[in-house]
N, C-alpha and C positions, 0 to 999 in steps of 0.2 A: 113450682116444685113443692113437694111436701116432704119435710124431714121427719123421721120417726125414730124414736128409741123404743117405743112400745107400740102395741097394736092400737089402731084407731079406726072407728067406723066413720065413713063419710057418706052422707046421704046425697049423692049426686044424681039420684034417679030423677028428681025434679029440678036439679040445678042446671044452670046454663050460663054461658058467657055471652054477654051482649056487648056490641061494639059501642062504647060510650060516646064516641064522636059522631055517630050516625043518629040523627034526630029520629029516624024511623025505628030505632031500637032493634036492629037486626039481632036475632037470637040464634045462637048455635049451641046445641047440647054439648056439654063437656063430657058426659058419660051416658052410654046407651042403656045401662042397667042390666046388660047381658054378659058382656065380656070386657076385656081390657083393650079393645080396639081403640086407637087414638091415644093410648097411654104408653109410657116407657117406664119400666121398673128397673131400678139399679140398686143393688146392695141390700135388698129387703125382700120379704115375701108378701105379695099382695094378690088379691083375687076378688071374686064377686060372690056375695052371700045374700040371698033373698033380695036381689036387685040393688044391693049396696056395694060400693067400692070399699073394700076392707083391707087395711094394712095389718097383716097378721103378726109379723115379727121382723126384726132386723133393725139395721141402723143405716138407712139409705134413702132413696128418693123414689117417689112416684110423681111423674110429671107428664103434662100433656105433650103430645107430639107437635102441636101447633104453637106458634108464637103470636103474642098479642101486643098491640100498641096501647091504645086506650080501651078499657074494658070494664065491665061490671061482672063480678063473679058472685053468684048467690049459691049458698050451700047450707046444708044442715050437717052438724057433726056431733058425735058423742064418743067419749073415750070408752074403750073396751075394758079398762081397768078402773077400779074405784080410786086408786091413788098411784102416785109415782109415775105419771105418764108425761111424755114430752113429745111434741110434734110441732110443725109449723108450716106456713104457706109462704114460699119465697116469691117475691115479685121483682120484676126488672133485674133478673139475675141470670148468670151463666152457670154452667157446671163448675164445680170447685176446681181451683188450680191444682196442678199435680202435687200430690203429697198433702193436700188440705182436705179435711173431712166435709166442709160445708162451703157454700158460696159466700162471697163477701158482701153481697148486696142485701136488700131489705127483706125482712122476715116478719110476718104476722105470727105471733107466738100462739101455740096451742098447748103450751106447757101448763101443768097443774098450777093454779094460783096466779098465772100471768096470761090467761087466755085472752086472745084477740087484741093484744097490745103490740104495737109496732116496736120491734127491738131497735135500740140505739137512739130512740126518740123519747126522752123522759117526759116531754110535755104531751105526748100522745098516749097517755095511760089512763086506764079506767079500772075500777074494782066494783064488784057486786052486781055486774050486769048479766052474768051468765047463770044458767040453772045448773048447778053442780051435779054431775052424774046423770044428767038428762040430755035430751036433744036440744041443741041450740041452733037457731037460724041466724045467719049473718049475710051481709051484703057488702062486698068490697068493691069500691069504685076507684079506678086508677085512671087519671087523665093527666098526661104530661108528667110533671114531677110531683104531682099531688095525689095522695091516697086518702080516702075516707072509709070508715067502717061503721056500719049500722048493725046493731045487735038486737 
């Protein structure tokens, strides 16, 4: 799931989800570059622009219809605003409990100044690894109860 307070571009055209436990590296495209088939949008405005999944506005979720156990998610992202942006990628989470705005599980942050850090895990922090205001490529690998991020 992707949380957004502001608009965010996600370069899912070349992104895919691979099943990490499968040594053959089975790849499934997460986004087809044409429409939101396979995605569920809640509480925000999202669409496709120039082959990119774009979160245009709102305070909600864009999530895949599929559920994944162990996986590798590769994507490129770029904020649509120069500053004051906030978004994230939730992993191993369910929809928020009634009356709660966000899931209680793990989130990889895409908030300005805290990009690609795992929330609630102070030892899983980095700085200076992203290109501010530009496209960034990342690879999130989730196997069991472990997650790693390559930037």
